[in-house]
Steps between C-alpha positions, in 0.01 A plus 500: 500500500396790278183698563524436874486748789680442831262535795723382785753245620474182706790287621736677261271440199348787302122458481371625163159520339467448126288748307274217378414419861395862551283478187332185631423663834365810326274281285355326807432833671340653189288190447368529855408865441307415182309217665386665821633852540743669744435270795579195291808676367620559858438134577706409193783727614509321836495166321783616274712607798447166676568305180819700457603402855434132423720511189777662705470227765516240221834641387630531854439126530752452220744754643507356853527139380782594264684677782483178701719340232736798476348634177471880485199654326586824319149609399135399502277614212122486541313400182136432408571125515659526845861602530858417412779476759837566336781320683876536471520130429288190517593231752697209359281236667165440325334435837589853610362655180184295551460637854556859385256470209220339700526748791307777320188297407499346849476852646195570281339169600561582867340844458202348314454235772502767772246714312274201433513414869369849574249530215395139450458337158502703179343417165717388210359785289677746732821419313349669194353794693804658662390843374140464626447709816182303575714204604631530857844655536636202694351257248658683207835517676491128582411422138780728376755319715380163377530628143854632563608170653354283223605723210856537629530121511440474125819328370625797296770761562494752661227353721608301803366182339768527231770500766331216688496297178865577430602403853319167471649429157847607616497229766514247215636672188722782628436875502585577135272238346229567759500870407469423129204267560328739743555796265352303206194412708466864604513619139243239396276629779554855372388398150185337644428809710554728202262289289229538765571874511412530132137434592443835667729520805797731435632447855570135415699614196713725720562220752584260216766733359644559846516128581661416164771766537566406864535130414745580219696730730521237774632243253757747366623599847538137604684430176744777582554358850561148377746619234685720750533229765863433589639794300652829613446848361850488348411192294202666331602865475576690181865604485495691173305820536552875480544687826471878510706715742309724738651817348377412148261716303191419297711491183717225656191298591372527143840380372477200733149427374614508137815295562331201663178302490460543876184642654645538852807712577650498851637833622825476699700737718876563483568172686291285267216460748142515364306810603212493254342338198404647163237331286454545129168678556664736752751612236234544233276695738792726595561571131154659478549740789874563558800623306802286413704628797244401763655294782380138505483523879187712448301223331660170604317261733648503849570343739597189307428143609813286549573136578824326596657275237502210747130539592261219399334576169165412658537817709514703178192319366312582821596866476386524139171334600438727800592830339468662161875486431657567162839363597724391786863612514731216605789618719811342650605506864610864469173611344652544152273428203594173326177390334133564429190287546189576295167332441620412150808307605300321771252397229791372289621300800158334526513420127845340530397294802182385322705380201786352703411448868847350558686798355784616728540872555856598586561780745601797287740771601357848463615674186560868527206679333560738214494860616375773270 
């Protein structure tokens, strides 16, 4: 996720903190300083550190539960509304997704219960006074964990409640339809939140935009998965594209750009194996700074991502979802380039499947790309 900083790793997952989370913590600390001076600010800093630890534990609840079902978590991003655990894949069984989604809020409830056992009862108004240093530290932390648990169970992506809702719906309607319904509910919630934010709370507006975009993204990713199910990379790849040899110059890349409507140009070695990728913007940027005889090896993107022609297309979808890829080079058993997968042709696949779900995709032989 953009605007995130990596602060460590746990169980193979990169733990990142989003800049908006940092801004929220800074606001709480500054608010404490304004209300009661340096001592209150120090108290707020301690509270912030402990709250940060609780959010991390919330995400570790997801990570450890997912690992129990063989699902690897690639990264955890901490956000003002909690956190997002990014997994290589979601479990096929709805009951497993339900367990993974509910694990985080259960951790917060367990922490809140332990703190309440130590501190005793807290007033309901403590939920609205998390930045007030006059409220006991343990009371504020217990209230914060209750808030995190309840808010994350709101049935809207990317909160855990959205995934809980999808898992429950998937038990009856299937994953694709369940995702569409859950995403629609999440977007409706975002509109309601945004409407409330218009009455003087800009933070609600930010959360509304984030929830709406996340819900749309979840629906799109699931649509890709459902369309790719049962297909191989070879059945969806582009076979007509312009490949550029590694010894080509900038002038050759410009010729390739003018000769085709492509925006991605694989770079191949003498054996036809992909060694890099040139994007349209890379060529245009090079035109500003380099002469026509500049070697493309100096500004191509390397190393290049490859996938076997026989690999499940869902693997390609996962890789596009996990990383900011511009294209995947499809190779045969010898590593020779035979095709190209891009976000555009995956989107076209989804469109075809939406119009004709029964459409049969024949396995295509790789056509030799045009060299320039």
